[in-house]
PQR file of N, CA, C, O and H, with PARSE charges and radii, in Angstrom:
ATOM      1  N   UNK A   1       0.856  -1.172   0.000 -0.4000 1.5000
ATOM      2  CA  UNK A   1       0.000   0.000   0.000 -0.0000 2.0000
ATOM      3  C   UNK A   1       0.895   1.224   0.000  0.5500 1.7000
ATOM      4  O   UNK A   1       1.751   1.386   0.870 -0.5500 1.4000
ATOM      5  N   UNK A   2       0.688   2.078  -0.981 -0.4000 1.5000
ATOM      6  CA  UNK A   2       1.445   3.322  -1.075 -0.0000 2.0000
ATOM      7  C   UNK A   2       0.464   4.481  -0.920  0.5500 1.7000
ATOM      8  O   UNK A   2      -0.348   4.749  -1.806 -0.5500 1.4000
ATOM      9  H   UNK A   2      -0.007   1.947  -1.687  0.4000 1.0000
ATOM     10  N   UNK A   3       0.554   5.157   0.215 -0.4000 1.5000
ATOM     11  CA  UNK A   3      -0.343   6.281   0.477 -0.0000 2.0000
ATOM     12  C   UNK A   3       0.140   7.510  -0.281  0.5500 1.7000
ATOM     13  O   UNK A   3       1.306   7.896  -0.194 -0.5500 1.4000
ATOM     14  H   UNK A   3       1.213   4.940   0.935  0.4000 1.0000
ATOM     15  N   UNK A   4      -0.766   8.109  -1.015 -0.4000 1.5000
ATOM     16  CA  UNK A   4      -0.467   9.342  -1.740 -0.0000 2.0000
ATOM     17  C   UNK A   4      -1.112  10.547  -1.057  0.5500 1.7000
ATOM     18  O   UNK A   4      -1.214  11.622  -1.647 -0.5500 1.4000
ATOM     19  H   UNK A   4      -1.713   7.796  -1.086  0.4000 1.0000
ATOM     20  N   UNK A   5      -1.544  10.361   0.182 -0.4000 1.5000
ATOM     21  CA  UNK A   5      -2.113  11.475   0.948 -0.0000 2.0000
ATOM     22  C   UNK A   5      -1.076  12.582   1.044  0.5500 1.7000
ATOM     23  O   UNK A   5       0.080  12.326   1.381 -0.5500 1.4000
ATOM     24  H   UNK A   5      -1.461   9.487   0.662  0.4000 1.0000
ATOM     25  N   UNK A   6      -1.467  13.768   0.758 -0.4000 1.5000
ATOM     26  CA  UNK A   6      -0.571  14.907   0.888 -0.0000 2.0000
ATOM     27  C   UNK A   6       0.362  15.125  -0.290  0.5500 1.7000
ATOM     28  O   UNK A   6       1.115  16.099  -0.298 -0.5500 1.4000
ATOM     29  H   UNK A   6      -2.406  13.977   0.484  0.4000 1.0000
ATOM     30  N   UNK A   7       0.336  14.250  -1.279 -0.4000 1.5000
ATOM     31  CA  UNK A   7       1.181  14.440  -2.466 -0.0000 2.0000
ATOM     32  C   UNK A   7       0.542  15.532  -3.316  0.5500 1.7000
ATOM     33  O   UNK A   7      -0.611  15.416  -3.731 -0.5500 1.4000
ATOM     34  H   UNK A   7      -0.275  13.459  -1.272  0.4000 1.0000
ATOM     35  N   UNK A   8       1.293  16.578  -3.564 -0.4000 1.5000
ATOM     36  CA  UNK A   8       0.735  17.694  -4.334 -0.0000 2.0000
ATOM     37  C   UNK A   8       1.341  17.817  -5.724  0.5500 1.7000
ATOM     38  O   UNK A   8       0.805  18.523  -6.579 -0.5500 1.4000
ATOM     39  H   UNK A   8       2.229  16.672  -3.226  0.4000 1.0000
ATOM     40  N   UNK A   9       2.448  17.136  -5.950 -0.4000 1.5000
ATOM     41  CA  UNK A   9       3.108  17.198  -7.245 -0.0000 2.0000
ATOM     42  C   UNK A   9       3.604  15.808  -7.619  0.5500 1.7000
ATOM     43  O   UNK A   9       4.285  15.150  -6.832 -0.5500 1.4000
ATOM     44  H   UNK A   9       2.883  16.563  -5.255  0.4000 1.0000
ATOM     45  N   UNK A  10       3.263  15.369  -8.814 -0.4000 1.5000
ATOM     46  CA  UNK A  10       3.725  14.077  -9.307 -0.0000 2.0000
ATOM     47  C   UNK A  10       4.584  14.344 -10.537  0.5500 1.7000
ATOM     48  O   UNK A  10       4.072  14.749 -11.580 -0.5500 1.4000
ATOM     49  H   UNK A  10       2.709  15.903  -9.453  0.4000 1.0000
ATOM     50  N   UNK A  11       5.876  14.119 -10.416 -0.4000 1.5000
ATOM     51  CA  UNK A  11       6.803  14.379 -11.513 -0.0000 2.0000
ATOM     52  C   UNK A  11       6.940  13.151 -12.406  0.5500 1.7000
ATOM     53  O   UNK A  11       6.490  12.060 -12.055 -0.5500 1.4000
ATOM     54  H   UNK A  11       6.293  13.790  -9.568  0.4000 1.0000
ATOM     55  N   UNK A  12       7.561  13.342 -13.553 -0.4000 1.5000
ATOM     56  CA  UNK A  12       7.798  12.207 -14.446 -0.0000 2.0000
ATOM     57  C   UNK A  12       8.707  11.186 -13.775  0.5500 1.7000
ATOM     58  O   UNK A  12       8.565   9.984 -13.997 -0.5500 1.4000
ATOM     59  H   UNK A  12       7.926  14.229 -13.837  0.4000 1.0000
ATOM     60  N   UNK A  13       9.638  11.661 -12.956 -0.4000 1.5000
ATOM     61  CA  UNK A  13      10.513  10.740 -12.222 -0.0000 2.0000
ATOM     62  C   UNK A  13       9.738   9.892 -11.227  0.5500 1.7000
ATOM     63  O   UNK A  13      10.018   8.705 -11.060 -0.5500 1.4000
ATOM     64  H   UNK A  13       9.753  12.638 -12.775  0.4000 1.0000
ATOM     65  N   UNK A  14       8.768  10.500 -10.571 -0.4000 1.5000
ATOM     66  CA  UNK A  14       7.926   9.758  -9.624 -0.0000 2.0000
ATOM     67  C   UNK A  14       7.088   8.715 -10.356  0.5500 1.7000
ATOM     68  O   UNK A  14       6.935   7.592  -9.876 -0.5500 1.4000
ATOM     69  H   UNK A  14       8.540  11.464 -10.707  0.4000 1.0000
ATOM     70  N   UNK A  15       6.551   9.079 -11.505 -0.4000 1.5000
ATOM     71  CA  UNK A  15       5.768   8.123 -12.293 -0.0000 2.0000
ATOM     72  C   UNK A  15       6.639   6.964 -12.754  0.5500 1.7000
ATOM     73  O   UNK A  15       6.208   5.811 -12.726 -0.5500 1.4000
ATOM     74  H   UNK A  15       6.675   9.992 -11.895  0.4000 1.0000
ATOM     75  N   UNK A  16       7.859   7.263 -13.178 -0.4000 1.5000
ATOM     76  CA  UNK A  16       8.790   6.214 -13.596 -0.0000 2.0000
ATOM     77  C   UNK A  16       9.094   5.275 -12.426  0.5500 1.7000
ATOM     78  O   UNK A  16       9.159   4.058 -12.600 -0.5500 1.4000
ATOM     79  H   UNK A  16       8.210   8.199 -13.201  0.4000 1.0000
ATOM     80  N   UNK A  17       9.280   5.845 -11.238 -0.4000 1.5000
ATOM     81  CA  UNK A  17       9.537   5.039 -10.058 -0.0000 2.0000
ATOM     82  C   UNK A  17       8.347   4.126  -9.753  0.5500 1.7000
ATOM     83  O   UNK A  17       8.531   2.957  -9.417 -0.5500 1.4000
ATOM     84  H   UNK A  17       9.228   6.834 -11.097  0.4000 1.0000
ATOM     85  N   UNK A  18       7.136   4.655  -9.869 -0.4000 1.5000
ATOM     86  CA  UNK A  18       5.946   3.841  -9.631 -0.0000 2.0000
ATOM     87  C   UNK A  18       5.874   2.667 -10.591  0.5500 1.7000
ATOM     88  O   UNK A  18       5.549   1.550 -10.189 -0.5500 1.4000
ATOM     89  H   UNK A  18       6.986   5.605 -10.142  0.4000 1.0000
ATOM     90  N   UNK A  19       6.175   2.913 -11.855 -0.4000 1.5000
ATOM     91  CA  UNK A  19       6.150   1.834 -12.847 -0.0000 2.0000
ATOM     92  C   UNK A  19       7.203   0.776 -12.506  0.5500 1.7000
ATOM     93  O   UNK A  19       6.934  -0.421 -12.601 -0.5500 1.4000
ATOM     94  H   UNK A  19       6.439   3.821 -12.182  0.4000 1.0000
ATOM     95  N   UNK A  20       8.389   1.213 -12.113 -0.4000 1.5000
ATOM     96  CA  UNK A  20       9.436   0.271 -11.722 -0.0000 2.0000
ATOM     97  C   UNK A  20       9.033  -0.560 -10.519  0.5500 1.7000
ATOM     98  O   UNK A  20       9.284  -1.765 -10.480 -0.5500 1.4000
ATOM     99  H   UNK A  20       8.607   2.185 -12.035  0.4000 1.0000
ATOM    100  N   UNK A  21       8.408   0.080  -9.533 -0.4000 1.5000
ATOM    101  CA  UNK A  21       7.924  -0.649  -8.354 -0.0000 2.0000
ATOM    102  C   UNK A  21       6.846  -1.654  -8.748  0.5500 1.7000
ATOM    103  O   UNK A  21       6.826  -2.779  -8.249 -0.5500 1.4000
ATOM    104  H   UNK A  21       8.205   1.059  -9.565  0.4000 1.0000
ATOM    105  N   UNK A  22       5.959  -1.250  -9.636 -0.4000 1.5000
ATOM    106  CA  UNK A  22       4.884  -2.133 -10.089 -0.0000 2.0000
ATOM    107  C   UNK A  22       5.467  -3.340 -10.815  0.5500 1.7000
ATOM    108  O   UNK A  22       5.040  -4.470 -10.580 -0.5500 1.4000
ATOM    109  H   UNK A  22       5.975  -0.336 -10.041  0.4000 1.0000
ATOM    110  N   UNK A  23       6.442  -3.107 -11.697 -0.4000 1.5000
ATOM    111  CA  UNK A  23       7.059  -4.208 -12.426 -0.0000 2.0000
ATOM    112  C   UNK A  23       7.725  -5.190 -11.474  0.5500 1.7000
ATOM    113  O   UNK A  23       7.583  -6.403 -11.630 -0.5500 1.4000
ATOM    114  H   UNK A  23       6.789  -2.188 -11.888  0.4000 1.0000
ATOM    115  N   UNK A  24       8.447  -4.676 -10.495 -0.4000 1.5000
ATOM    116  CA  UNK A  24       9.114  -5.543  -9.528 -0.0000 2.0000
ATOM    117  C   UNK A  24       8.107  -6.322  -8.684  0.5500 1.7000
ATOM    118  O   UNK A  24       8.304  -7.507  -8.418 -0.5500 1.4000
ATOM    119  H   UNK A  24       8.563  -3.690 -10.368  0.4000 1.0000
ATOM    120  N   UNK A  25       7.045  -5.667  -8.270 -0.4000 1.5000
ATOM    121  CA  UNK A  25       6.006  -6.358  -7.498 -0.0000 2.0000
ATOM    122  C   UNK A  25       5.398  -7.487  -8.317  0.5500 1.7000
ATOM    123  O   UNK A  25       5.150  -8.571  -7.790 -0.5500 1.4000
ATOM    124  H   UNK A  25       6.885  -4.704  -8.487  0.4000 1.0000
ATOM    125  N   UNK A  26       5.159  -7.244  -9.584 -0.4000 1.5000
ATOM    126  CA  UNK A  26       4.581  -8.286 -10.453 -0.0000 2.0000
ATOM    127  C   UNK A  26       5.542  -9.458 -10.624  0.5500 1.7000
ATOM    128  O   UNK A  26       5.113 -10.611 -10.636 -0.5500 1.4000
ATOM    129  H   UNK A  26       5.361  -6.363 -10.012  0.4000 1.0000
ATOM    130  N   UNK A  27       6.833  -9.176 -10.756 -0.4000 1.5000
ATOM    131  CA  UNK A  27       7.836 -10.243 -10.848 -0.0000 2.0000
ATOM    132  C   UNK A  27       7.793 -11.133  -9.608  0.5500 1.7000
ATOM    133  O   UNK A  27       8.033 -12.338  -9.689 -0.5500 1.4000
ATOM    134  H   UNK A  27       7.182  -8.239 -10.746  0.4000 1.0000
ATOM    135  N   UNK A  28       7.489 -10.537  -8.478 -0.4000 1.5000
ATOM    136  CA  UNK A  28       7.436 -11.272  -7.213 -0.0000 2.0000
ATOM    137  C   UNK A  28       6.027 -11.783  -6.904  0.5500 1.7000
ATOM    138  O   UNK A  28       5.749 -12.252  -5.801 -0.5500 1.4000
ATOM    139  H   UNK A  28       7.294  -9.558  -8.412  0.4000 1.0000
ATOM    140  N   UNK A  29       5.142 -11.680  -7.906 -0.4000 1.5000
ATOM    141  CA  UNK A  29       3.746 -12.126  -7.789 -0.0000 2.0000
ATOM    142  C   UNK A  29       2.991 -11.329  -6.736  0.5500 1.7000
ATOM    143  O   UNK A  29       2.135 -11.860  -6.028 -0.5500 1.4000
ATOM    144  H   UNK A  29       5.368 -11.298  -8.803  0.4000 1.0000
ATOM    145  N   UNK A  30       3.325 -10.046  -6.645 -0.4000 1.5000
ATOM    146  CA  UNK A  30       2.680  -9.151  -5.695 -0.0000 2.0000
ATOM    147  C   UNK A  30       1.881  -8.079  -6.396  0.5500 1.7000
ATOM    148  O   UNK A  30       1.609  -8.170  -7.594 -0.5500 1.4000
ATOM    149  H   UNK A  30       4.020  -9.615  -7.220  0.4000 1.0000
ATOM    150  N   UNK A  31       1.515  -7.084  -5.659 -0.4000 1.5000
ATOM    151  CA  UNK A  31       0.714  -5.997  -6.197 -0.0000 2.0000
ATOM    152  C   UNK A  31       1.019  -4.736  -5.397  0.5500 1.7000
ATOM    153  O   UNK A  31       1.521  -4.810  -4.275 -0.5500 1.4000
ATOM    154  H   UNK A  31       1.736  -7.010  -4.686  0.4000 1.0000
ATOM    155  N   UNK A  32       0.723  -3.616  -5.962 -0.4000 1.5000
ATOM    156  CA  UNK A  32       0.837  -2.326  -5.292 -0.0000 2.0000
ATOM    157  C   UNK A  32      -0.515  -1.638  -5.421  0.5500 1.7000
ATOM    158  O   UNK A  32      -1.103  -1.583  -6.501 -0.5500 1.4000
ATOM    159  H   UNK A  32       0.316  -3.556  -6.873  0.4000 1.0000
ATOM    160  N   UNK A  33      -0.988  -1.122  -4.312 -0.4000 1.5000
ATOM    161  CA  UNK A  33      -2.237  -0.359  -4.307 -0.0000 2.0000
ATOM    162  C   UNK A  33      -1.899   1.073  -3.929  0.5500 1.7000
ATOM    163  O   UNK A  33      -1.231   1.319  -2.924 -0.5500 1.4000
ATOM    164  H   UNK A  33      -0.511  -1.167  -3.434  0.4000 1.0000
ATOM    165  N   UNK A  34      -2.357   2.002  -4.727 -0.4000 1.5000
ATOM    166  CA  UNK A  34      -2.163   3.424  -4.448 -0.0000 2.0000
ATOM    167  C   UNK A  34      -3.376   3.929  -3.684  0.5500 1.7000
ATOM    168  O   UNK A  34      -4.514   3.780  -4.131 -0.5500 1.4000
ATOM    169  H   UNK A  34      -2.899   1.802  -5.543  0.4000 1.0000
ATOM    170  N   UNK A  35      -3.122   4.525  -2.529 -0.4000 1.5000
ATOM    171  CA  UNK A  35      -4.221   4.920  -1.652 -0.0000 2.0000
ATOM    172  C   UNK A  35      -4.320   6.433  -1.507  0.5500 1.7000
ATOM    173  O   UNK A  35      -3.316   7.140  -1.415 -0.5500 1.4000
ATOM    174  H   UNK A  35      -2.198   4.646  -2.166  0.4000 1.0000
ATOM    175  N   UNK A  36      -5.532   6.894  -1.490 -0.4000 1.5000
ATOM    176  CA  UNK A  36      -5.893   8.274  -1.150 -0.0000 2.0000
ATOM    177  C   UNK A  36      -5.193   9.351  -1.975  0.5500 1.7000
ATOM    178  O   UNK A  36      -4.724  10.340  -1.410 -0.5500 1.4000
ATOM    179  H   UNK A  36      -6.348   6.320  -1.564  0.4000 1.0000
ATOM    180  N   UNK A  37      -5.109   9.187  -3.299 -0.4000 1.5000
ATOM    181  CA  UNK A  37      -4.495  10.272  -4.076 -0.0000 2.0000
ATOM    182  C   UNK A  37      -5.417  11.492  -4.104  0.5500 1.7000
ATOM    183  O   UNK A  37      -6.637  11.362  -4.203 -0.5500 1.4000
ATOM    184  H   UNK A  37      -5.489   8.385  -3.758  0.4000 1.0000
ATOM    185  N   UNK A  38      -4.815  12.672  -4.015 -0.4000 1.5000
ATOM    186  CA  UNK A  38      -5.621  13.886  -4.143 -0.0000 2.0000
ATOM    187  C   UNK A  38      -5.831  14.166  -5.637  0.5500 1.7000
ATOM    188  O   UNK A  38      -5.369  13.405  -6.487 -0.5500 1.4000
ATOM    189  H   UNK A  38      -3.823  12.778  -3.935  0.4000 1.0000
ATOM    190  N   UNK A  39      -6.511  15.232  -5.938 -0.4000 1.5000
ATOM    191  CA  UNK A  39      -6.864  15.509  -7.334 -0.0000 2.0000
ATOM    192  C   UNK A  39      -5.660  15.631  -8.268  0.5500 1.7000
ATOM    193  O   UNK A  39      -5.689  15.044  -9.349 -0.5500 1.4000
ATOM    194  H   UNK A  39      -6.886  15.850  -5.247  0.4000 1.0000
ATOM    195  N   UNK A  40      -4.599  16.369  -7.903 -0.4000 1.5000
ATOM    196  CA  UNK A  40      -3.445  16.440  -8.811 -0.0000 2.0000
ATOM    197  C   UNK A  40      -2.815  15.061  -9.078  0.5500 1.7000
ATOM    198  O   UNK A  40      -2.421  14.763 -10.205 -0.5500 1.4000
ATOM    199  H   UNK A  40      -4.576  16.846  -7.024  0.4000 1.0000
ATOM    200  N   UNK A  41      -2.726  14.240  -8.048 -0.4000 1.5000
ATOM    201  CA  UNK A  41      -2.153  12.902  -8.232 -0.0000 2.0000
ATOM    202  C   UNK A  41      -3.074  12.047  -9.101  0.5500 1.7000
ATOM    203  O   UNK A  41      -2.598  11.337  -9.988 -0.5500 1.4000
ATOM    204  H   UNK A  41      -3.047  14.483  -7.132  0.4000 1.0000
ATOM    205  N   UNK A  42      -4.383  12.104  -8.859 -0.4000 1.5000
ATOM    206  CA  UNK A  42      -5.336  11.351  -9.695 -0.0000 2.0000
ATOM    207  C   UNK A  42      -5.253  11.797 -11.146  0.5500 1.7000
ATOM    208  O   UNK A  42      -5.297  10.971 -12.058 -0.5500 1.4000
ATOM    209  H   UNK A  42      -4.769  12.680  -8.138  0.4000 1.0000
ATOM    210  N   UNK A  43      -5.133  13.106 -11.362 -0.4000 1.5000
ATOM    211  CA  UNK A  43      -5.025  13.629 -12.724 -0.0000 2.0000
ATOM    212  C   UNK A  43      -3.777  13.101 -13.424  0.5500 1.7000
ATOM    213  O   UNK A  43      -3.833  12.724 -14.594 -0.5500 1.4000
ATOM    214  H   UNK A  43      -5.098  13.777 -10.622  0.4000 1.0000
ATOM    215  N   UNK A  44      -2.646  13.074 -12.709 -0.4000 1.5000
ATOM    216  CA  UNK A  44      -1.404  12.572 -13.300 -0.0000 2.0000
ATOM    217  C   UNK A  44      -1.520  11.087 -13.629  0.5500 1.7000
ATOM    218  O   UNK A  44      -1.074  10.649 -14.690 -0.5500 1.4000
ATOM    219  H   UNK A  44      -2.601  13.381 -11.758  0.4000 1.0000
ATOM    220  N   UNK A  45      -2.108  10.321 -12.736 -0.4000 1.5000
ATOM    221  CA  UNK A  45      -2.279   8.881 -12.983 -0.0000 2.0000
ATOM    222  C   UNK A  45      -3.197   8.647 -14.175  0.5500 1.7000
ATOM    223  O   UNK A  45      -2.942   7.771 -15.001 -0.5500 1.4000
ATOM    224  H   UNK A  45      -2.470  10.676 -11.874  0.4000 1.0000
ATOM    225  N   UNK A  46      -4.249   9.423 -14.258 -0.4000 1.5000
ATOM    226  CA  UNK A  46      -5.201   9.289 -15.365 -0.0000 2.0000
ATOM    227  C   UNK A  46      -4.583   9.721 -16.692  0.5500 1.7000
ATOM    228  O   UNK A  46      -4.753   9.039 -17.702 -0.5500 1.4000
ATOM    229  H   UNK A  46      -4.455  10.134 -13.586  0.4000 1.0000
ATOM    230  N   UNK A  47      -3.880  10.826 -16.699 -0.4000 1.5000
ATOM    231  CA  UNK A  47      -3.286  11.343 -17.932 -0.0000 2.0000
ATOM    232  C   UNK A  47      -2.261  10.388 -18.529  0.5500 1.7000
ATOM    233  O   UNK A  47      -2.066  10.358 -19.744 -0.5500 1.4000
ATOM    234  H   UNK A  47      -3.741  11.380 -15.878  0.4000 1.0000
ATOM    235  N   UNK A  48      -1.608   9.609 -17.673 -0.4000 1.5000
ATOM    236  CA  UNK A  48      -0.581   8.677 -18.155 -0.0000 2.0000
ATOM    237  C   UNK A  48      -1.102   7.256 -18.336  0.5500 1.7000
ATOM    238  O   UNK A  48      -0.378   6.382 -18.814 -0.5500 1.4000
ATOM    239  H   UNK A  48      -1.766   9.634 -16.686  0.4000 1.0000
ATOM    240  N   UNK A  49      -2.350   7.026 -17.957 -0.4000 1.5000
ATOM    241  CA  UNK A  49      -2.922   5.687 -18.071 -0.0000 2.0000
ATOM    242  C   UNK A  49      -2.524   4.758 -16.936  0.5500 1.7000
ATOM    243  O   UNK A  49      -2.880   3.580 -16.947 -0.5500 1.4000
ATOM    244  H   UNK A  49      -2.938   7.736 -17.569  0.4000 1.0000
ATOM    245  N   UNK A  50      -1.795   5.271 -15.961 -0.4000 1.5000
ATOM    246  CA  UNK A  50      -1.367   4.416 -14.859 -0.0000 2.0000
ATOM    247  C   UNK A  50      -2.523   4.017 -13.953  0.5500 1.7000
ATOM    248  O   UNK A  50      -2.425   3.038 -13.213 -0.5500 1.4000
ATOM    249  H   UNK A  50      -1.506   6.229 -15.952  0.4000 1.0000
ATOM    250  N   UNK A  51      -3.606   4.763 -14.007 -0.4000 1.5000
ATOM    251  CA  UNK A  51      -4.778   4.371 -13.231 -0.0000 2.0000
ATOM    252  C   UNK A  51      -5.393   3.079 -13.763  0.5500 1.7000
ATOM    253  O   UNK A  51      -6.231   2.468 -13.099 -0.5500 1.4000
ATOM    254  H   UNK A  51      -3.685   5.558 -14.608  0.4000 1.0000
ATOM    255  N   UNK A  52      -4.980   2.665 -14.957 -0.4000 1.5000
ATOM    256  CA  UNK A  52      -5.471   1.419 -15.539 -0.0000 2.0000
ATOM    257  C   UNK A  52      -4.660   0.209 -15.092  0.5500 1.7000
ATOM    258  O   UNK A  52      -5.161  -0.915 -15.139 -0.5500 1.4000
ATOM    259  H   UNK A  52      -4.299   3.162 -15.496  0.4000 1.0000
ATOM    260  N   UNK A  53      -3.426   0.413 -14.661 -0.4000 1.5000
ATOM    261  CA  UNK A  53      -2.619  -0.739 -14.225 -0.0000 2.0000
ATOM    262  C   UNK A  53      -2.537  -0.847 -12.706  0.5500 1.7000
ATOM    263  O   UNK A  53      -2.320  -1.936 -12.174 -0.5500 1.4000
ATOM    264  H   UNK A  53      -3.019   1.325 -14.622  0.4000 1.0000
ATOM    265  N   UNK A  54      -2.707   0.264 -12.009 -0.4000 1.5000
ATOM    266  CA  UNK A  54      -2.688   0.240 -10.556 -0.0000 2.0000
ATOM    267  C   UNK A  54      -4.104   0.159 -10.016  0.5500 1.7000
ATOM    268  O   UNK A  54      -5.042   0.696 -10.605 -0.5500 1.4000
ATOM    269  H   UNK A  54      -2.884   1.148 -12.441  0.4000 1.0000
ATOM    270  N   UNK A  55      -4.244  -0.520  -8.889 -0.4000 1.5000
ATOM    271  CA  UNK A  55      -5.473  -0.408  -8.122 -0.0000 2.0000
ATOM    272  C   UNK A  55      -5.345   0.889  -7.332  0.5500 1.7000
ATOM    273  O   UNK A  55      -4.352   1.100  -6.635 -0.5500 1.4000
ATOM    274  H   UNK A  55      -3.482  -0.956  -8.411  0.4000 1.0000
ATOM    275  N   UNK A  56      -6.341   1.752  -7.437 -0.4000 1.5000
ATOM    276  CA  UNK A  56      -6.330   3.045  -6.747 -0.0000 2.0000
ATOM    277  C   UNK A  56      -7.562   3.089  -5.852  0.5500 1.7000
ATOM    278  O   UNK A  56      -8.684   2.880  -6.314 -0.5500 1.4000
ATOM    279  H   UNK A  56      -7.148   1.581  -8.003  0.4000 1.0000
ATOM    280  N   UNK A  57      -7.343   3.364  -4.565 -0.4000 1.5000
ATOM    281  CA  UNK A  57      -8.456   3.436  -3.617 -0.0000 2.0000
ATOM    282  C   UNK A  57      -8.545   4.832  -3.029  0.5500 1.7000
ATOM    283  O   UNK A  57      -7.582   5.598  -3.067 -0.5500 1.4000
ATOM    284  H   UNK A  57      -6.432   3.534  -4.190  0.4000 1.0000
ATOM    285  N   UNK A  58      -9.701   5.152  -2.489 -0.4000 1.5000
ATOM    286  CA  UNK A  58      -9.911   6.484  -1.907 -0.0000 2.0000
ATOM    287  C   UNK A  58      -9.258   6.640  -0.537  0.5500 1.7000
ATOM    288  O   UNK A  58      -8.935   7.753  -0.121 -0.5500 1.4000
ATOM    289  H   UNK A  58     -10.483   4.530  -2.459  0.4000 1.0000
ATOM    290  N   UNK A  59      -9.062   5.502   0.173 -0.4000 1.5000
ATOM    291  CA  UNK A  59      -8.504   5.568   1.524 -0.0000 2.0000
ATOM    292  C   UNK A  59      -7.440   4.488   1.717  0.5500 1.7000
ATOM    293  O   UNK A  59      -7.389   3.501   0.984 -0.5500 1.4000
ATOM    294  H   UNK A  59      -9.325   4.598  -0.165  0.4000 1.0000
ATOM    295  N   UNK A  60      -6.598   4.704   2.718 -0.4000 1.5000
ATOM    296  CA  UNK A  60      -5.596   3.695   3.074 -0.0000 2.0000
ATOM    297  C   UNK A  60      -6.305   2.446   3.597  0.5500 1.7000
ATOM    298  O   UNK A  60      -5.881   1.325   3.318 -0.5500 1.4000
ATOM    299  H   UNK A  60      -6.639   5.506   3.314  0.4000 1.0000
ATOM    300  N   UNK A  61      -7.367   2.641   4.344 -0.4000 1.5000
ATOM    301  CA  UNK A  61      -8.132   1.508   4.881 -0.0000 2.0000
ATOM    302  C   UNK A  61      -8.669   0.632   3.754  0.5500 1.7000
ATOM    303  O   UNK A  61      -8.619  -0.594   3.853 -0.5500 1.4000
ATOM    304  H   UNK A  61      -7.711   3.552   4.571  0.4000 1.0000
ATOM    305  N   UNK A  62      -9.175   1.234   2.699 -0.4000 1.5000
ATOM    306  CA  UNK A  62      -9.686   0.471   1.561 -0.0000 2.0000
ATOM    307  C   UNK A  62      -8.549  -0.276   0.854  0.5500 1.7000
ATOM    308  O   UNK A  62      -8.738  -1.398   0.384 -0.5500 1.4000
ATOM    309  H   UNK A  62      -9.216   2.230   2.619  0.4000 1.0000
ATOM    310  N   UNK A  63      -7.393   0.339   0.783 -0.4000 1.5000
ATOM    311  CA  UNK A  63      -6.238  -0.320   0.159 -0.0000 2.0000
ATOM    312  C   UNK A  63      -5.804  -1.527   0.974  0.5500 1.7000
ATOM    313  O   UNK A  63      -5.487  -2.578   0.417 -0.5500 1.4000
ATOM    314  H   UNK A  63      -7.240   1.250   1.165  0.4000 1.0000
ATOM    315  N   UNK A  64      -5.790  -1.377   2.284 -0.4000 1.5000
ATOM    316  CA  UNK A  64      -5.438  -2.494   3.153 -0.0000 2.0000
ATOM    317  C   UNK A  64      -6.452  -3.618   3.011  0.5500 1.7000
ATOM    318  O   UNK A  64      -6.078  -4.790   2.983 -0.5500 1.4000
ATOM    319  H   UNK A  64      -6.048  -0.524   2.737  0.4000 1.0000
ATOM    320  N   UNK A  65      -7.716  -3.276   2.923 -0.4000 1.5000
ATOM    321  CA  UNK A  65      -8.773  -4.274   2.753 -0.0000 2.0000
ATOM    322  C   UNK A  65      -8.588  -5.045   1.446  0.5500 1.7000
ATOM    323  O   UNK A  65      -8.914  -6.230   1.372 -0.5500 1.4000
ATOM    324  H   UNK A  65      -8.020  -2.323   2.946  0.4000 1.0000
ATOM    325  N   UNK A  66      -8.073  -4.384   0.429 -0.4000 1.5000
ATOM    326  CA  UNK A  66      -7.811  -5.038  -0.862 -0.0000 2.0000
ATOM    327  C   UNK A  66      -6.935  -6.264  -0.657  0.5500 1.7000
ATOM    328  O   UNK A  66      -7.199  -7.320  -1.231 -0.5500 1.4000
ATOM    329  H   UNK A  66      -7.809  -3.422   0.489  0.4000 1.0000
ATOM    330  N   UNK A  67      -5.904  -6.131   0.150 -0.4000 1.5000
ATOM    331  CA  UNK A  67      -4.993  -7.253   0.391 -0.0000 2.0000
ATOM    332  C   UNK A  67      -5.585  -8.262   1.370  0.5500 1.7000
ATOM    333  O   UNK A  67      -5.353  -9.464   1.236 -0.5500 1.4000
ATOM    334  H   UNK A  67      -5.689  -5.273   0.616  0.4000 1.0000
ATOM    335  N   UNK A  68      -6.331  -7.796   2.331 -0.4000 1.5000
ATOM    336  CA  UNK A  68      -6.945  -8.706   3.296 -0.0000 2.0000
ATOM    337  C   UNK A  68      -7.958  -9.614   2.636  0.5500 1.7000
ATOM    338  O   UNK A  68      -8.226 -10.714   3.120 -0.5500 1.4000
ATOM    339  H   UNK A  68      -6.520  -6.820   2.440  0.4000 1.0000
ATOM    340  N   UNK A  69      -8.527  -9.151   1.520 -0.4000 1.5000
ATOM    341  CA  UNK A  69      -9.493  -9.959   0.781 -0.0000 2.0000
ATOM    342  C   UNK A  69      -8.816 -10.890  -0.212  0.5500 1.7000
ATOM    343  O   UNK A  69      -9.481 -11.665  -0.898 -0.5500 1.4000
ATOM    344  H   UNK A  69      -8.310  -8.257   1.127  0.4000 1.0000
ATOM    345  N   UNK A  70      -7.487 -10.813  -0.289 -0.4000 1.5000
ATOM    346  CA  UNK A  70      -6.731 -11.684  -1.197 -0.0000 2.0000
ATOM    347  C   UNK A  70      -6.786 -11.271  -2.649  0.5500 1.7000
ATOM    348  O   UNK A  70      -6.549 -12.094  -3.533 -0.5500 1.4000
ATOM    349  H   UNK A  70      -6.946 -10.183   0.268  0.4000 1.0000
ATOM    350  N   UNK A  71      -7.093 -10.020  -2.913 -0.4000 1.5000
ATOM    351  CA  UNK A  71      -7.172  -9.538  -4.298 -0.0000 2.0000
ATOM    352  C   UNK A  71      -5.797  -9.277  -4.871  0.5500 1.7000
ATOM    353  O   UNK A  71      -4.879  -8.854  -4.169 -0.5500 1.4000
ATOM    354  H   UNK A  71      -7.286  -9.351  -2.195  0.4000 1.0000
ATOM    355  N   UNK A  72      -5.675  -9.538  -6.157 -0.4000 1.5000
ATOM    356  CA  UNK A  72      -4.515  -9.146  -6.943 -0.0000 2.0000
ATOM    357  C   UNK A  72      -4.981  -8.967  -8.355  0.5500 1.7000
ATOM    358  O   UNK A  72      -5.965  -9.568  -8.786 -0.5500 1.4000
ATOM    359  H   UNK A  72      -6.421  -9.882  -6.727  0.4000 1.0000
ATOM    360  N   UNK A  73      -4.251  -8.116  -9.089 -0.4000 1.5000
ATOM    361  CA  UNK A  73      -4.554  -7.952 -10.508 -0.0000 2.0000
ATOM    362  C   UNK A  73      -3.850  -9.002 -11.283  0.5500 1.7000
ATOM    363  O   UNK A  73      -3.968  -9.049 -12.508 -0.5500 1.4000
ATOM    364  H   UNK A  73      -3.452  -7.628  -8.739  0.4000 1.0000
TER
END
């Protein structure tokens, strides 16, 4: 679970890092859930299509529940 609470700027470097983390998690048969992104972060994820590969939840609690339910993409 990666909380994006309080993130006000998402740079291209940050997006690249997220993709690298996602790729590594998939290699290890894991997943990454992005939690509680504010509007600028949601806009950046949407504009790059990353909202289609990441599970994005409104709260950290919902992201944690994603794993407790045994979900993976």
